[in-house]
Backbone as ProteinMPNN parsed JSONL, in Angstrom:
{"seq_chain_A": "MPTMSYMTKMLSVRLQPDVAARLRTKAEATGEPLSRLAQRLIDEGLRMAAYPGILFRDGPTGRRAALLLGPDVWEVISLLRNLEPRGQDAITAAAEHLGAHFSSIRAALAYYGEFGEEIDRDVAANDRALEKARASLTRQQELLSKSTLAQ", "coords_chain_A": {"N_chain_A": [[2.094, -4.301, -2.915], [5.178, -4.824, -4.786], [5.039, -6.8, -7.53], [6.761, -9.798, -8.025], [7.284, -11.08, -10.683], [9.364, -11.814, -12.419], [12.46, -12.276, -14.301], [14.986, -13.736, -12.381], [18.145, -12.831, -10.996], [21.095, -14.248, -10.115], [23.095, -13.547, -7.238], [25.475, -13.229, -5.158], [25.786, -12.485, -1.743], [27.528, -11.537, 1.015], [26.643, -11.582, 4.526], [26.815, -10.115, 7.652], [26.969, -12.224, 10.661], [24.937, -11.738, 12.676], [23.076, -10.364, 11.192], [22.328, -12.122, 9.277], [21.361, -14.14, 11.066], [19.054, -12.788, 12.12], [17.577, -12.272, 9.693], [17.075, -15.003, 8.907], [15.411, -15.694, 11.269], [13.311, -14.002, 10.924], [12.417, -14.992, 8.521], [11.502, -17.596, 9.27], [9.651, -16.869, 11.149], [7.42, -15.59, 9.494], [7.197, -17.46, 7.589], [7.94, -17.043, 5.127], [9.815, -17.815, 2.277], [13.429, -17.592, 2.753], [15.114, -16.451, 0.611], [13.136, -14.892, -0.82], [12.235, -13.33, 1.174], [14.574, -11.874, 1.682], [14.91, -10.63, -0.883], [12.544, -9.161, -0.893], [12.822, -7.212, 1.277], [15.344, -5.995, 0.527], [14.43, -4.686, -1.853], [12.385, -2.999, -0.972], [13.917, -1.444, 0.975], [15.669, -0.231, -0.917], [13.637, 1.396, -2.394], [12.59, 2.853, -0.169], [14.885, 4.469, 0.245], [15.038, 5.817, -1.994], [12.781, 7.226, -2.067], [12.157, 9.266, 0.323], [10.243, 9.304, 3.391], [8.364, 7.491, 2.548], [7.403, 4.274, 3.56], [7.09, 0.829, 4.465], [3.992, -1.114, 5.075], [2.365, -3.995, 6.799], [-0.736, -5.546, 5.893], [-4.176, -6.379, 5.477], [-4.21, -6.969, 2.795], [-1.73, -7.475, 2.156], [1.797, -6.412, 1.704], [2.303, -2.9, 1.641], [3.061, 0.443, 0.18], [3.395, 3.161, 2.074], [2.78, 6.43, 3.682], [4.971, 7.788, 5.834], [3.97, 9.114, 8.273], [1.287, 8.76, 7.876], [-1.419, 7.812, 5.753], [-1.865, 5.016, 3.294], [-0.054, 4.999, 0.289], [-1.714, 4.455, -1.973], [-4.185, 5.359, -0.829], [-3.959, 8.017, -0.691], [-3.356, 8.763, -3.502], [-5.813, 7.876, -4.699], [-7.592, 9.59, -3.43], [-6.652, 12.062, -4.41], [-7.547, 11.722, -7.063], [-10.163, 11.927, -6.785], [-10.628, 14.507, -6.003], [-11.875, 17.774, -6.251], [-10.317, 20.143, -6.815], [-7.613, 20.925, -8.874], [-4.033, 20.382, -9.747], [-1.649, 22.197, -7.861], [-3.447, 23.119, -6.128], [-5.014, 20.718, -5.483], [-3.039, 19.059, -4.25], [-2.867, 20.615, -1.768], [-5.287, 20.589, -0.88], [-5.706, 17.845, -0.373], [-3.691, 17.223, 1.49], [-4.727, 18.926, 3.594], [-7.236, 17.517, 4.048], [-6.18, 15.063, 4.798], [-4.852, 15.674, 7.053], [-2.147, 15.975, 6.674], [1.044, 16.994, 6.041], [2.117, 18.921, 3.129], [4.431, 17.872, 1.785], [4.395, 15.364, 2.283], [2.239, 14.585, 0.867], [3.109, 15.158, -1.804], [5.458, 13.44, -1.815], [4.065, 10.791, -1.77], [3.14, 11.231, -4.473], [5.349, 11.347, -5.832], [6.387, 8.88, -5.576], [4.362, 7.283, -6.737], [4.734, 8.151, -9.542], [6.821, 6.483, -10.099], [6.055, 3.886, -9.512], [3.451, 3.584, -10.351], [1.681, 1.595, -11.814], [1.487, -0.358, -9.852], [0.378, 0.945, -7.727], [-2.006, 1.659, -8.971], [-3.211, -0.788, -9.168], [-3.763, -1.393, -6.429], [-5.567, 0.605, -5.865], [-7.661, 0.009, -7.417], [-8.314, -2.58, -6.409], [-9.174, -1.858, -4.021], [-11.446, -0.29, -4.753], [-13.114, -2.543, -5.776], [-13.399, -4.007, -3.512], [-14.938, -2.193, -2.008], [-17.137, -1.833, -3.651], [-18.334, -4.313, -3.561], [-18.709, -4.523, -0.726], [-20.678, -2.493, -0.55], [-22.914, -3.554, -2.042], [-23.38, -5.716, -0.616], [-24.437, -4.798, 1.689], [-26.669, -3.463, 0.604], [-28.207, -5.383, -0.09], [-28.574, -6.541, 2.456], [-30.093, -4.663, 3.684], [-32.325, -4.31, 2.041], [-33.424, -6.906, 2.49], [-34.085, -6.85, 5.221], [-35.928, -4.717, 5.122], [-38.065, -5.702, 4.153], [-38.66, -7.829, 5.696], [-40.223, -9.75, 8.3], [-38.859, -9.826, 10.566], [-37.907, -7.122, 10.838], [-39.925, -5.578, 11.794]], "CA_chain_A": [[3.668, -4.56, -2.855], [5.498, -5.07, -5.805], [5.006, -8.377, -7.907], [8.05, -10.234, -8.532], [6.939, -12.166, -11.576], [10.49, -11.376, -13.492], [13.491, -13.298, -14.258], [15.824, -13.448, -11.299], [19.565, -13.007, -11.278], [21.958, -14.891, -8.878], [23.929, -12.483, -6.509], [26.121, -13.703, -3.81], [26.005, -11.53, -0.812], [27.945, -11.752, 2.563], [25.999, -11.075, 5.547], [27.311, -10.319, 9.032], [26.461, -13.36, 11.35], [23.721, -11.201, 13.363], [22.165, -10.118, 10.167], [21.85, -13.419, 8.729], [20.411, -14.714, 11.914], [17.781, -12.013, 11.944], [16.827, -12.767, 8.574], [16.473, -16.441, 9.308], [14.529, -15.723, 12.138], [12.115, -13.436, 10.33], [11.743, -16.022, 7.497], [10.889, -18.637, 9.902], [8.201, -16.449, 11.753], [6.615, -15.369, 8.6], [6.941, -18.641, 6.597], [8.363, -16.69, 3.775], [11.184, -18.239, 1.879], [14.552, -16.872, 2.835], [15.502, -15.674, -0.649], [12.041, -14.097, -1.182], [12.052, -12.17, 2.226], [15.835, -10.867, 1.364], [14.642, -9.824, -1.99], [11.567, -8.061, -0.749], [13.604, -6.236, 2.12], [16.256, -5.09, -0.319], [13.612, -3.821, -2.73], [11.735, -1.889, -0.023], [14.99, -0.618, 1.424], [16.051, 0.739, -1.982], [12.396, 2.157, -2.473], [12.562, 3.862, 0.856], [16.051, 5.226, 0.168], [14.654, 6.705, -3.246], [11.622, 8.03, -1.811], [12.102, 9.495, 1.757], [8.751, 9.416, 3.741], [7.644, 6.193, 2.298], [7.68, 3.02, 4.273], [6.04, -0.525, 3.843], [3.357, -1.925, 6.134], [1.683, -5.309, 6.463], [-2.028, -5.202, 6.113], [-4.921, -7.497, 5.012], [-4.163, -7.188, 1.324], [-0.325, -7.783, 2.117], [2.45, -5.312, 2.232], [1.915, -1.888, 0.647], [3.635, 1.406, 0.455], [2.691, 4.156, 2.933], [3.441, 7.526, 4.199], [5.594, 7.572, 7.322], [2.968, 9.466, 9.332], [-0.018, 8.985, 7.308], [-2.098, 6.679, 5.024], [-1.099, 4.2, 2.222], [0.111, 5.796, -0.971], [-2.961, 4.212, -2.716], [-5.178, 6.193, -0.325], [-3.585, 9.487, -1.247], [-3.696, 8.647, -5.0], [-7.285, 7.731, -4.79], [-8.166, 10.87, -2.915], [-6.354, 13.069, -5.487], [-8.355, 11.442, -8.148], [-11.481, 12.338, -6.417], [-10.765, 15.913, -5.479], [-12.328, 18.802, -7.538], [-9.282, 21.126, -7.293], [-6.45, 20.215, -9.626], [-2.844, 20.949, -9.633], [-1.22, 22.426, -6.495], [-4.64, 23.165, -5.122], [-5.353, 19.433, -5.153], [-2.049, 18.878, -3.158], [-3.172, 21.472, -0.533], [-6.781, 20.01, -0.384], [-5.219, 16.376, 0.079], [-2.961, 17.579, 2.893], [-5.841, 19.385, 4.688], [-8.062, 16.509, 4.278], [-5.533, 13.843, 5.447], [-4.049, 16.181, 8.217], [-0.59, 15.627, 6.448], [1.985, 18.052, 5.292], [2.09, 18.857, 1.611], [5.534, 17.304, 1.445], [4.062, 13.993, 2.311], [1.399, 14.243, -0.411], [4.182, 15.136, -2.755], [6.278, 12.06, -1.458], [3.112, 9.913, -2.507], [2.915, 11.508, -5.866], [6.811, 10.998, -6.533], [6.483, 7.354, -5.459], [3.393, 6.999, -7.839], [5.322, 8.339, -10.48], [7.733, 5.331, -10.676], [5.387, 2.75, -9.249], [2.135, 3.972, -10.552], [0.956, 0.365, -11.985], [1.358, -1.194, -8.524], [-0.589, 1.729, -7.02], [-3.203, 1.519, -9.61], [-3.878, -2.045, -8.771], [-4.153, -1.231, -5.071], [-6.748, 1.459, -5.788], [-8.879, -0.898, -8.165], [-8.807, -3.589, -5.543], [-9.967, -1.198, -2.972], [-12.804, 0.042, -5.448], [-13.808, -3.562, -5.898], [-13.846, -4.4, -2.13], [-15.87, -1.228, -1.629], [-18.334, -2.06, -4.33], [-18.798, -5.637, -2.887], [-19.389, -4.201, 0.48], [-22.009, -1.655, -0.933], [-23.923, -4.528, -2.668], [-23.951, -6.594, 0.492], [-25.178, -3.901, 2.731], [-27.925, -3.121, 0.007], [-29.119, -6.697, -0.176], [-29.093, -6.696, 3.713], [-31.011, -3.394, 3.969], [-33.569, -4.714, 1.367], [-34.074, -8.153, 3.32], [-34.577, -6.311, 6.529], [-37.163, -3.779, 4.982], [-39.303, -6.872, 3.706], [-38.672, -9.041, 6.618], [-41.012, -9.423, 9.675], [-37.869, -9.371, 11.599], [-37.506, -5.688, 10.892], [-41.113, -4.871, 12.436]], "C_chain_A": [[4.095, -5.027, -4.222], [5.438, -6.826, -6.31], [6.358, -8.832, -8.378], [8.066, -11.404, -9.518], [8.167, -11.614, -12.711], [11.643, -12.452, -13.293], [14.344, -12.828, -13.074], [17.382, -13.563, -11.758], [20.281, -13.319, -10.031], [22.803, -13.673, -8.469], [24.272, -12.982, -5.171], [26.325, -12.539, -3.047], [26.515, -11.958, 0.641], [27.288, -11.029, 3.513], [26.813, -11.145, 6.752], [26.456, -11.332, 9.682], [24.978, -12.809, 12.013], [22.667, -10.921, 12.34], [21.443, -11.143, 9.51], [21.001, -14.204, 9.712], [19.139, -14.151, 12.078], [16.909, -12.103, 10.764], [16.434, -14.17, 8.419], [15.321, -16.555, 10.267], [13.147, -15.148, 11.593], [11.533, -14.308, 9.458], [10.992, -17.027, 8.207], [9.463, -18.046, 10.586], [7.231, -16.092, 10.767], [6.051, -16.607, 7.817], [7.315, -18.254, 5.347], [9.797, -17.172, 3.37], [12.325, -17.372, 2.044], [14.951, -15.824, 1.664], [14.523, -14.556, -1.056], [12.045, -12.994, -0.043], [13.388, -11.455, 2.021], [15.425, -9.986, 0.297], [13.671, -8.787, -1.677], [12.083, -6.707, 0.461], [14.66, -5.371, 1.432], [15.497, -4.275, -1.149], [12.915, -2.629, -1.834], [12.674, -0.987, 0.581], [15.531, 0.425, 0.408], [14.767, 1.751, -2.288], [12.424, 3.301, -1.468], [13.741, 4.913, 0.858], [15.675, 6.306, -0.943], [13.609, 7.737, -3.02], [11.41, 8.378, -0.313], [10.538, 9.854, 2.147], [7.826, 8.425, 3.45], [8.224, 5.108, 2.97], [6.637, 1.979, 3.683], [5.454, -1.04, 5.12], [2.667, -3.041, 5.593], [0.257, -4.884, 6.602], [-2.83, -6.362, 5.574], [-4.653, -7.862, 3.686], [-2.457, -7.46, 1.144], [0.477, -6.547, 2.351], [2.211, -4.25, 1.051], [2.698, -0.698, 1.161], [2.587, 2.683, 1.061], [3.251, 5.292, 3.184], [3.909, 7.426, 5.535], [4.607, 7.884, 8.361], [1.368, 9.526, 8.802], [-0.714, 7.744, 6.717], [-1.164, 5.941, 3.941], [-1.062, 5.17, 1.048], [-1.228, 5.63, -1.808], [-4.111, 5.141, -2.373], [-4.958, 7.515, -1.031], [-3.882, 9.557, -2.712], [-5.276, 8.664, -5.283], [-8.09, 9.165, -4.299], [-7.858, 11.995, -3.978], [-7.078, 13.044, -6.57], [-9.74, 11.956, -8.103], [-11.73, 13.805, -6.042], [-11.227, 16.856, -6.672], [-11.185, 19.693, -7.827], [-8.078, 20.206, -8.161], [-5.27, 20.877, -9.412], [-2.235, 21.079, -8.267], [-2.23, 22.508, -5.646], [-5.125, 21.859, -4.592], [-4.373, 18.897, -4.016], [-2.473, 19.486, -1.856], [-4.289, 20.818, 0.098], [-6.485, 18.606, 0.218], [-4.643, 16.492, 1.478], [-3.922, 18.055, 4.028], [-6.697, 18.315, 4.971], [-7.571, 15.334, 5.266], [-4.893, 14.339, 6.944], [-2.552, 15.822, 7.961], [-0.075, 16.989, 5.876], [2.127, 17.972, 3.936], [3.108, 18.055, 1.235], [5.193, 15.901, 1.423], [3.113, 13.517, 1.183], [2.391, 14.176, -1.753], [5.116, 13.853, -2.915], [5.27, 10.887, -2.127], [3.12, 9.844, -4.017], [4.294, 11.056, -6.545], [6.802, 9.491, -6.651], [5.449, 6.762, -6.62], [4.005, 7.18, -9.311], [6.093, 7.21, -11.177], [6.913, 4.026, -10.425], [3.757, 2.816, -9.187], [1.179, 2.595, -10.829], [0.698, -0.353, -10.7], [0.396, -0.404, -7.657], [-1.987, 1.642, -7.431], [-3.99, 0.232, -9.265], [-4.536, -2.112, -7.341], [-5.516, -0.498, -5.012], [-7.83, 0.632, -6.472], [-9.174, -1.996, -7.111], [-9.514, -3.008, -4.347], [-11.361, -0.902, -3.457], [-13.456, -1.332, -5.337], [-14.158, -3.927, -4.544], [-15.125, -3.384, -1.696], [-17.307, -1.401, -2.335], [-18.994, -3.355, -3.886], [-19.364, -5.347, -1.611], [-20.901, -3.318, 0.295], [-23.151, -2.548, -1.265], [-24.287, -5.39, -1.629], [-24.651, -5.831, 1.225], [-26.575, -3.498, 1.725], [-28.832, -4.403, 0.015], [-29.556, -6.811, 1.329], [-30.27, -5.811, 4.135], [-32.432, -4.029, 3.164], [-34.35, -6.053, 2.059], [-34.776, -7.713, 4.545], [-35.857, -5.509, 6.356], [-38.362, -4.565, 4.511], [-39.506, -7.82, 4.859], [-39.563, -8.692, 7.904], [-40.086, -9.347, 10.74], [-37.8, -7.919, 11.963], [-38.808, -4.986, 11.752], [-41.243, -5.252, 13.909]], "O_chain_A": [[3.25, -5.685, -4.829], [5.722, -7.801, -5.615], [6.992, -8.115, -9.152], [8.669, -12.459, -9.322], [7.83, -11.051, -13.752], [11.729, -13.269, -12.376], [14.408, -11.629, -12.803], [17.763, -14.255, -12.701], [20.068, -12.689, -8.995], [23.171, -12.864, -9.321], [23.477, -13.119, -4.242], [26.964, -11.603, -3.528], [25.829, -12.716, 1.326], [27.31, -9.804, 3.4], [27.497, -12.151, 6.939], [25.272, -11.384, 9.349], [23.964, -13.482, 11.826], [21.489, -11.197, 12.566], [20.247, -11.118, 9.222], [20.04, -14.862, 9.312], [18.151, -14.879, 12.179], [15.683, -12.021, 10.828], [15.423, -14.436, 7.769], [14.407, -17.367, 10.117], [12.068, -15.711, 11.778], [10.316, -14.492, 9.481], [9.873, -17.333, 7.794], [8.394, -18.657, 10.55], [6.068, -16.266, 11.13], [4.882, -16.79, 7.479], [7.08, -19.017, 4.41], [10.79, -16.937, 4.059], [12.241, -16.3, 1.444], [15.065, -14.609, 1.822], [14.908, -13.49, -1.534], [11.862, -11.818, -0.359], [13.296, -10.244, 2.222], [15.519, -8.764, 0.413], [13.84, -7.638, -2.087], [11.722, -5.531, 0.41], [14.827, -4.188, 1.73], [15.849, -3.098, -1.227], [13.005, -1.44, -2.14], [12.348, 0.19, 0.737], [15.794, 1.597, 0.68], [15.032, 2.947, -2.408], [12.31, 4.481, -1.798], [13.62, 6.026, 1.369], [15.966, 7.494, -0.809], [13.53, 8.825, -3.589], [10.507, 7.791, 0.283], [9.774, 10.506, 1.434], [6.692, 8.389, 3.93], [9.446, 4.967, 2.99], [5.748, 2.116, 2.842], [6.145, -1.36, 6.087], [2.375, -3.205, 4.408], [-0.011, -3.945, 7.351], [-2.189, -7.347, 5.204], [-4.837, -9.035, 3.36], [-1.995, -7.633, 0.017], [0.021, -5.665, 3.079], [1.993, -4.534, -0.126], [3.03, -0.663, 2.345], [1.468, 3.029, 0.68], [4.448, 5.294, 2.899], [3.153, 6.94, 6.377], [4.372, 7.075, 9.259], [0.475, 10.224, 9.284], [-0.523, 6.662, 7.271], [0.023, 6.211, 3.758], [-1.931, 6.024, 0.872], [-1.771, 6.629, -2.28], [-4.864, 5.639, -3.21], [-5.746, 7.981, -1.854], [-4.66, 10.424, -3.111], [-5.81, 9.459, -6.056], [-9.082, 9.625, -4.864], [-8.747, 12.757, -4.358], [-7.351, 14.096, -7.148], [-10.384, 12.338, -9.08], [-12.854, 14.248, -5.809], [-10.946, 16.652, -7.854], [-11.008, 20.037, -8.996], [-7.816, 19.013, -8.002], [-5.351, 21.985, -8.883], [-2.295, 20.102, -7.52], [-2.113, 22.076, -4.499], [-5.591, 21.779, -3.456], [-4.818, 18.371, -2.996], [-2.404, 18.777, -0.852], [-4.343, 20.519, 1.291], [-7.031, 18.278, 1.271], [-5.107, 15.905, 2.455], [-3.881, 17.625, 5.181], [-6.953, 18.118, 6.158], [-8.206, 14.805, 6.178], [-4.518, 13.547, 7.809], [-1.817, 15.432, 8.869], [-0.767, 17.865, 5.357], [2.278, 16.834, 3.491], [2.835, 17.371, 0.248], [5.696, 15.211, 0.536], [3.134, 12.4, 0.666], [2.38, 13.251, -2.564], [5.434, 13.366, -4.0], [5.741, 10.126, -2.972], [3.112, 8.82, -4.699], [4.33, 10.488, -7.636], [7.158, 8.917, -7.679], [5.802, 5.82, -7.328], [3.738, 6.35, -10.18], [6.094, 6.972, -12.385], [7.139, 3.084, -11.185], [3.006, 2.323, -8.345], [0.115, 2.451, -10.226], [-0.376, -0.94, -10.566], [-0.357, -1.014, -6.898], [-2.953, 1.57, -6.671], [-5.211, 0.211, -9.108], [-5.579, -2.715, -7.09], [-6.437, -0.868, -4.284], [-8.947, 0.653, -5.955], [-10.358, -2.302, -6.97], [-10.373, -3.654, -3.746], [-12.345, -1.175, -2.77], [-14.513, -1.284, -4.708], [-15.35, -4.191, -4.387], [-16.133, -3.804, -1.127], [-18.381, -1.179, -1.777], [-20.224, -3.404, -3.866], [-20.45, -5.85, -1.323], [-21.948, -3.52, 0.911], [-24.27, -2.317, -0.806], [-25.426, -5.857, -1.63], [-25.76, -6.306, 1.471], [-27.584, -3.218, 2.373], [-30.058, -4.354, 0.122], [-30.72, -7.128, 1.572], [-31.225, -6.195, 4.81], [-33.487, -4.163, 3.784], [-35.571, -6.189, 2.137], [-35.889, -8.132, 4.864], [-36.752, -5.539, 7.2], [-39.5, -4.097, 4.497], [-40.504, -8.538, 4.91], [-39.603, -7.579, 8.427], [-40.437, -8.84, 11.805], [-37.664, -7.514, 13.117], [-38.632, -3.908, 12.32], [-42.15, -4.776, 14.592]]}, "name": "protein", "num_of_chains": 1, "seq": "MPTMSYMTKMLSVRLQPDVAARLRTKAEATGEPLSRLAQRLIDEGLRMAAYPGILFRDGPTGRRAALLLGPDVWEVISLLRNLEPRGQDAITAAAEHLGAHFSSIRAALAYYGEFGEEIDRDVAANDRALEKARASLTRQQELLSKSTLAQ"}
């Protein structure tokens, strides 16, 4: 999800009472400050309007851009980086691999074009988590292969 480490600008907005009530209820349920929640929802709404087929999901690492009927955008980008085919063939291969329509892969690419730094951070975070998990598994296997418990 986007980091909001920039100068803010005051904006006065009038909301219909039912919208304001739902916003307050959501803020209370999540513990997120009302203004931060409103900022996030507006930002996500503008991004979804600009990039049809993209939505935002909660997950263990927070909010992230995802395909409407598919994986997270960072997963698509990571896959494209690791595929052998390049160009249009990579889009076709990614669509086949993910069981997605090529237009979904193009939507992820378009989103990446504007928010690449954010997606690159998500890919890097996943790579670090994967490396940590591999190292842990290796240590466990080494211990068990030497342990009398394994016999």
